[in-house]
C-alpha positions in Angstrom: 30.7 -21.0 -53.3 29.2 -17.8 -55.1 30.0 -16.3 -58.0 32.2 -13.1 -57.8 30.8 -10.4 -55.2 29.5 -13.2 -53.2 31.2 -12.5 -50.5 33.0 -16.3 -50.4 36.0 -14.5 -48.9 35.0 -12.9 -46.1 32.6 -15.7 -45.1 36.0 -17.6 -45.4 37.8 -15.3 -43.0 35.0 -15.6 -40.3 34.3 -19.2 -40.3 38.4 -19.9 -40.3 37.9 -17.9 -37.0 34.8 -19.5 -35.6 36.3 -22.8 -36.0 40.0 -21.9 -35.7 41.2 -23.3 -38.9 43.4 -22.3 -41.4 42.4 -20.7 -44.1 44.1 -20.4 -47.7 42.6 -18.0 -50.3 42.3 -19.3 -53.9 43.1 -16.5 -55.6 46.0 -16.1 -53.6 47.3 -19.6 -54.7 46.2 -19.0 -58.5 47.4 -15.0 -59.5 50.7 -14.5 -60.0 52.6 -11.7 -61.3 51.0 -9.7 -63.8 47.8 -11.2 -63.6 48.8 -14.3 -64.7 47.8 -18.0 -63.2 50.6 -19.7 -61.4 51.7 -23.1 -62.6 52.4 -24.4 -59.3 48.5 -23.7 -58.6 46.9 -27.1 -58.7 49.7 -28.0 -56.5 49.6 -25.5 -54.0 45.5 -25.7 -53.5 46.5 -29.9 -53.5 48.7 -29.7 -50.5 46.8 -26.6 -49.3 43.9 -29.1 -49.3 45.8 -32.4 -47.9 45.6 -30.8 -44.3 43.8 -32.5 -41.7 41.2 -29.6 -41.4 40.9 -26.0 -43.8 38.4 -23.4 -44.8 38.5 -21.9 -48.8 36.3 -20.5 -51.2 35.4 -23.3 -53.9 37.0 -21.5 -57.0 38.8 -22.3 -60.3 37.0 -25.4 -61.7 40.4 -27.5 -62.3 40.7 -27.2 -58.5 37.4 -28.6 -57.3 37.8 -32.2 -57.9 41.3 -31.7 -55.5 39.2 -29.8 -53.0 36.2 -32.0 -53.2 37.8 -34.9 -52.1 38.7 -34.1 -48.8 35.5 -31.8 -48.1 32.7 -32.0 -45.6 30.2 -29.1 -46.7 29.8 -26.9 -48.6 28.4 -23.5 -48.3 26.8 -21.4 -50.9 26.1 -17.8 -50.7 23.1 -17.3 -53.4 22.6 -14.2 -53.3 20.5 -11.8 -55.2 21.9 -10.7 -58.6 21.6 -7.3 -57.9 23.5 -7.7 -54.7 26.6 -9.2 -56.1 26.7 -6.8 -58.2 26.7 -3.9 -56.1 29.6 -6.0 -54.1 31.9 -6.7 -56.6 31.7 -3.0 -57.5 31.9 -1.5 -54.5 34.7 -4.1 -53.8 36.6 -3.4 -57.6 36.3 0.6 -57.1 37.6 0.3 -53.2 40.5 -1.4 -54.0 41.8 0.8 -57.5 40.8 3.6 -55.2 43.1 3.0 -52.6 45.3 1.0 -54.8 45.2 -2.0 -52.6 47.6 -4.8 -52.8 46.1 -7.6 -54.0 47.1 -11.3 -52.4 51.4 -12.2 -52.2 52.0 -11.4 -55.9 51.3 -7.5 -55.4 48.5 -7.0 -57.9 46.6 -4.0 -58.3 43.0 -3.6 -59.5 43.5 -1.7 -63.5 42.4 1.1 -64.5 38.6 1.7 -64.4 38.7 2.4 -68.4 39.2 -1.2 -68.8 35.7 -1.6 -67.4 34.8 -1.1 -71.2 38.2 -2.2 -72.8 38.8 -6.1 -71.1 36.3 -9.2 -71.9 37.5 -10.2 -68.4 37.8 -7.2 -66.0 36.0 -8.5 -62.6 32.8 -6.7 -62.7 32.5 -7.7 -66.5 33.3 -11.1 -65.5 30.8 -11.2 -62.8 27.9 -10.0 -64.7 28.7 -12.9 -67.6 28.7 -15.7 -64.6 26.4 -14.5 -62.8 24.0 -17.3 -63.5 26.6 -20.3 -63.5 25.7 -21.6 -60.3 22.1 -22.3 -60.8 22.2 -25.9 -61.4 24.1 -26.6 -58.3 22.4 -28.4 -56.1 22.0 -31.0 -59.0 25.5 -31.1 -59.7 26.4 -31.9 -56.1 24.4 -34.5 -55.7 25.7 -36.0 -59.1 29.7 -34.8 -58.6 29.9 -34.7 -55.0 27.4 -36.9 -53.1 29.1 -36.4 -49.5 29.5 -33.5 -49.3 26.4 -31.2 -47.4 25.5 -28.4 -49.1 24.4 -25.7 -46.9 22.2 -22.5 -49.2 22.2 -19.4 -47.8 19.7 -16.6 -50.3 20.4 -14.0 -48.0 23.8 -12.1 -46.3 21.2 -12.4 -42.9 21.0 -16.0 -42.9 24.3 -16.6 -43.4 25.1 -14.5 -39.9 22.1 -16.3 -38.2 24.0 -19.6 -39.5 27.9 -18.5 -38.4 25.8 -16.6 -34.9 24.5 -19.7 -34.0 27.9 -21.9 -35.0 29.8 -19.3 -33.0 27.5 -19.9 -30.0 27.4 -23.5 -30.1 31.5 -23.7 -31.0 31.9 -21.1 -27.8 29.4 -23.5 -25.6 31.7 -26.5 -26.2 34.9 -25.0 -25.4 33.4 -23.6 -21.8 33.5 -20.2 -22.3 30.3 -17.5 -22.2 28.6 -16.5 -25.2 
C-alpha cells in the first residue's frame, strides 16, 4: 500500500522473489487499450487473489475488499511527500523518454505537455491524492482487523525489513546467507 510513486510495485516484486510467491500487478489487470479500465478487472483480480499465496499492490478501491478477504498482511510505504513526488516525476519522465511499453495493453506515457492539460495526469494525480492514506491505520483497524499492518516511513526501513525477512527465509531453507 502506498500512494502513487511510493514504490509499491518494486517492493512487491522484491517480496515475491524473496518468498517465491506469484505476484500480480494491479495496474496490469486494470488498464486496457487507450488507458481505459478493463471490464474484466474485478473478475481478474478475484481470480488472481483466489490462489493460496500471492503478492500485489493495494490499489483501486473496488478491488480492495477482494484482496482484503484473502490477505494476511499489508505493508504501507508511507514515505514523505517530496520523496514520492520526486519518484513519480522521475518514473514518468523516464517512461516518456524511453517510450517504455506499460503492461499487457502496451500503453505509453502521454506527451509531457499533458501534465498541464490532463486533470488525471499521473503527476497531478499523485499530488492531488498525496494525503489519501493518512487515516490508513484507523481504516485497517475498523474494516480489515485481521490484517497485520507494517508501516515503513523510509526506504531504508523497508529495505532492512526485506533483508531481515530474506535472511530468515534463506536460513529456514538451509542456505547460507
